[in-house]
C-alpha positions in Angstrom: 42.6 6.5 -31.5 43.3 8.3 -28.2 40.5 11.2 -29.0 38.0 7.7 -29.7 38.9 6.2 -26.0 38.4 9.6 -24.7 35.0 10.0 -25.9 34.2 6.7 -25.1 35.4 7.0 -21.6 33.5 10.3 -21.3 30.2 8.6 -22.5 30.6 6.0 -20.0 31.4 8.5 -17.3 28.2 10.5 -18.3 25.9 7.6 -18.2 27.3 6.4 -15.0 26.7 9.5 -13.1 23.3 10.3 -14.9 21.6 7.1 -13.7 21.3 8.1 -10.1 19.9 11.5 -11.4 17.3 9.8 -13.4 16.3 7.4 -10.7 15.7 10.4 -8.3 13.7 12.2 -10.8 11.2 9.2 -11.6 7.8 10.1 -9.8 6.5 8.1 -7.1 3.5 6.4 -8.5 1.8 3.3 -7.5 1.3 0.3 -5.1 4.8 0.1 -3.1 5.6 3.7 -3.4 6.3 5.9 -0.1 4.2 9.0 -1.3 1.9 7.3 -4.2 0.7 10.5 -6.5 -1.6 8.3 -8.3 -3.9 7.9 -5.1 -4.7 10.2 -2.3 -4.2 9.4 1.2 -7.7 8.4 2.8 -6.3 7.3 6.0 -8.5 7.5 9.2 -5.7 7.5 11.7 -3.2 10.1 12.5 0.4 9.1 11.8 -0.6 6.4 9.3 -1.3 7.1 5.3 -3.7 4.7 3.3 -3.8 4.5 -0.3 -6.2 2.5 -2.5 -6.6 1.7 -5.9 -9.0 -0.4 -8.1 -7.9 -2.2 -11.1 -10.1 -4.8 -12.9 -12.4 -5.2 -10.2 -9.5 -5.8 -7.3 -9.0 -3.1 -4.9 -5.5 -2.7 -3.4 -4.9 -1.0 -0.2 -1.7 0.1 1.2 -0.8 1.4 4.5 2.5 3.5 5.1 3.7 5.0 8.4 4.4 8.6 9.0 7.7 8.3 7.1 6.4 7.0 4.0 7.6 3.4 4.7 5.2 0.9 3.5 3.8 -1.2 6.3 1.3 -3.5 4.7 -0.5 -4.1 1.3 -3.6 -6.3 0.5 -5.7 -7.1 -2.6 -9.5 -7.6 -1.9 -12.3 -8.5 -4.3 -15.6 -10.4 -3.4 -14.8 -10.5 0.2 -11.8 -12.3 -0.3 -8.3 -11.0 0.6 -5.0 -11.6 -0.5 -2.2 -10.2 1.8 0.7 -8.7 -0.4 4.1 -9.9 0.1 5.5 -6.3 0.8 5.8 -3.8 3.6 7.8 -3.7 7.0 4.7 -5.3 8.8 3.5 -7.7 6.0 3.5 -10.7 8.5 1.5 -8.4 11.0 -1.4 -8.6 8.6 -4.6 -10.6 9.6 -7.4 -11.0 7.5 -10.9 -12.1 8.4 -12.8 -14.7 5.9 -16.0 -13.6 4.1 -19.1 -14.0 6.2 -17.0 -12.8 9.5 -17.3 -9.0 8.4 -17.4 -6.4 11.3 -18.3 -2.7 11.2 -16.1 -2.2 14.4 -12.4 -2.3 15.0 -10.6 -5.1 16.7 -10.6 -4.6 20.5 -8.1 -1.7 21.2 -7.9 -1.5 17.2 -8.4 2.1 15.4 -9.8 2.1 11.9 -7.2 3.2 9.3 -9.0 2.8 6.3 -12.7 1.9 5.4 -14.9 2.1 2.7 -18.2 0.4 1.6 -16.6 -3.1 1.3 -13.2 -3.1 3.4 -12.1 -2.0 7.0 -8.5 -2.3 7.8 -7.6 -1.5 11.6 -4.4 -1.2 13.6 -4.1 -2.7 17.1 -1.1 -1.9 19.3 0.8 -4.9 20.7 2.8 -5.0 23.8 5.9 -5.0 22.0 5.2 -1.3 20.3 4.2 -3.1 16.8 0.8 -2.7 15.1 -1.4 -5.7 14.2 -3.2 -5.0 11.0 -6.6 -6.7 10.3 -8.4 -6.4 7.2 -12.0 -7.3 7.2 -15.0 -7.3 4.6 -17.9 -4.9 5.5 -19.7 -5.4 2.6 -23.0 -7.6 2.8 -24.3 -7.3 -0.8 -21.9 -8.9 -3.0 -23.2 -6.8 -6.2 -22.3 -3.8 -4.3 -18.9 -4.9 -3.3 -18.1 -5.9 -6.9 -19.1 -2.5 -8.4 -17.6 -0.3 -5.7 -14.7 2.1 -7.1 -13.0 4.9 -5.1 
């Protein structure tokens, strides 16, 4: 009986100690990751990292800081934007409605990410924070819906 208790205790201890090891070994893939391995960094601004994915016709763009912290993420399709509730600066993301597209960054802003249908800019604020703006750059809806990274 005592031996059975020791075996059970050993198993519980092994599982408890192994949990953090397995968590650290998981690959960093996908939206929300600090260093996504399933997308390449396509940032146009030094100090920030931009990652983009296309799934089922929806494009997802995530912007991280130099340390890998997620700042903002947005989903977009056909000129419409859905800011995702993730990232340290999630509330500092403005989206421009379809039809108000712009190829140039906002005043004082720097382009962080751009492809044929989306541009995301970062504009420094007086408090040191960044204001992100996502806008559609696509003028042909057929092109927008068939674009893949």
